[in-house]
N, C-alpha and C positions, 0 to 999 in steps of 0.2 A: 227482605223487608224488615225482619225483626232486628237485623244488625243495624240498619240505619235508624230505627226507632230507639235502640239502645244508645247510640252515639248522641242522638238528639237529647235524650234524658240526661246524659252525663254533662252535656254543654249547659243545659238549663240549670242543673244542680250547682255547677261550679261558677257560672257567670251571674246568676241571679243575685246572690248576696252582694257582690261587688257593685252591680247595677243599682240595687236598692240603696246601698250606702251612698253612691254617687248622687242618686236622685234625692235622698234626704238632705245631703249637704247643699245641693243646688236648689232646694225648694224655696220659691220666692216667699212663702209664708214665714220663712226664717229671717228675712231681711230685717235689719235693725230699724229701718224706717217704719216698719209695721209693729215694732215691739212695744208693749205696754211697760216693760221693765228692761232697763239696760243692765247687762251683767257687768259687775265690777271687775276691772282688770285692765291689763295693758295689751294693746294690739300691736303685734309685730308687723303685720301687713294690712293692706287695705281689705283683703278678703276676710280677715278676722273681724274687722270692723263691720263689713257688709253683712255678715251672718251673725253678728252679735255673739261672737265666740272668741273672747280674748284668750291668748295662750298663757299669759302670766296672771294667775289669779291669787297668788300668795299675798301676804300682807305687804302693801307698798304705801308710800307716802309721797306727797308732792309739795315742794316748798316754794311754789310759784316760779321756779326756774329749772329744777332738777327732780327726776323721779328716783326714789330710793326703795330698795328691796330689803325687807327686814327678815333676818334669819330667825325662824321660829324656835330654834334650840338655843342660840347664843344671844339673840336680841340685837345683834349688830346690824348696822345698815351698810349696804353697798350700793354704789351708783349703778343705775341702768343706763348703758350707753345710749346717747341720743340717736346714733345712726342705726340702732336696733329697734327703734320705736316708731310706729306710725302714729299712734295716739293712745288715749286711755279713757276709761270711764270711772267716775267715782260712785257709780250706781244711780246717779240722778242726772248728771251732765256728761257730755262727751267733749273731749279736747283732742285737737289734731296738732301735730308738730309741723310748723313751718320754720321760720327763724326762731320763734318761741312757741310755747304751747298756747293755743287759742281755743276758746269754746265755740263749738258749732251751734249756731243759733237758729238755723233753718235746715230742716231735713226734708229730702224729697229727691226728685230727679236730679236737681242740683243742690248740694249741701253748701251752705254759706257760712263763712266766718270772716272775721275782721282782725287785722293785726295792727297795733300801734307801737311805734318805737322811735328810735333815733339812728339815723345813718350818719356815717362820717364821710364827708367829701373833702377834697383838697383844693385850696385856693392859694392865691399869691398875695403877699404883702409887699408893698413897694419900699417902705422904709423901716427896717432894712429889707432888702430883697430876699424873700424866703417863701418856701412852700409851707402852708400851715393847715392843720386839720380843722374842719368846720363841722360841728354837729348840726344835722338837719332833721327835724321831726318828720315822720312819715305815717300815713295811714293807708294800708293796703286792704282792699276788699277782694276776697277770693271765693271761688266756687269749686266744688269737687264734682266731677261727672260721676254720678252713682253707677252708671253702666260700665265705666272703664276704670274708675279710680284716679283718673288724671286731674290734677289741680290746675286752675287757670286764674290769672289775675283778671278780675271783673272790670270791664270797661264799657262805655257806651257802644263802641264798635262791636265787641263780642256779644253783648246782649241783643243788639240788632240782628246779628247773624243767627243767633239761636231762635229768636222770634220769627225771623223771615222764613226759616225752614219749618218750624213746628206750629207757630201760632200767628199767622198774618194779621188776624183781627186784633190781637194784643199789641202787635207791632204798631199798628195804626194808632192805637191809644197812646202808646209810649212816644211816638213821634209828635204827638200834640202836646206833650208835656213841655213846660218852659224851662224847668231846672232838671234836666235829665240826669245829670251826674248825682244829684241828691236822691234820685228815685230808683237807683239800681236795685237795692235790697227789696224795696216794695214790689218791683216787677218780677224779681226772682220768686218771691212768695206767690204772687198771682200766677206766674207760669206753673209753679209746682202744683198749685191747687187745680189748675185747668188741664194739666197734662200728665195725670197719673198713669195713663195708658202707655206713656213713652218709657216707663221704667222696665228694664230688662234684668 
């Protein structure tokens, strides 16, 4: 009997610290959507963003297009590769990388951001016959599923699907809107306010 008790104590001693570390990292209280202060730094992954725990906290700057890391000894700047960045915080705002870096303006079960820019499409000219590039402005509205980290282009169809599953009452309200396309952000905010229990 004493032998089994000893084995039990050994397992508790060696497994508990790991379990405690795991529990502390996974604690929902650490979610960035509940934070009163955003830690300044660069997030390499969605998980770093989710837990308000950027892995790059050294001096860095952002020039509206590129993130730069400043060497504390030499003062020289080096580029932080975009494919190594999920997003960053300047301590007051949070930016996520899509095609460009865009500020997250709504935090909750679905985090919302918008990106504006210009795409190049190709068309034909008749005289002379040629393929020509045509710049076309675009505005994308996007949401990030806070439970999974997956981003989605926000559309009327997607919003209807979300509301149909989680909030049929809000779906009815949305369906009565005349200009639904212009109301997407408004209804994501309403959804987040009404569905905090859906956050995992």
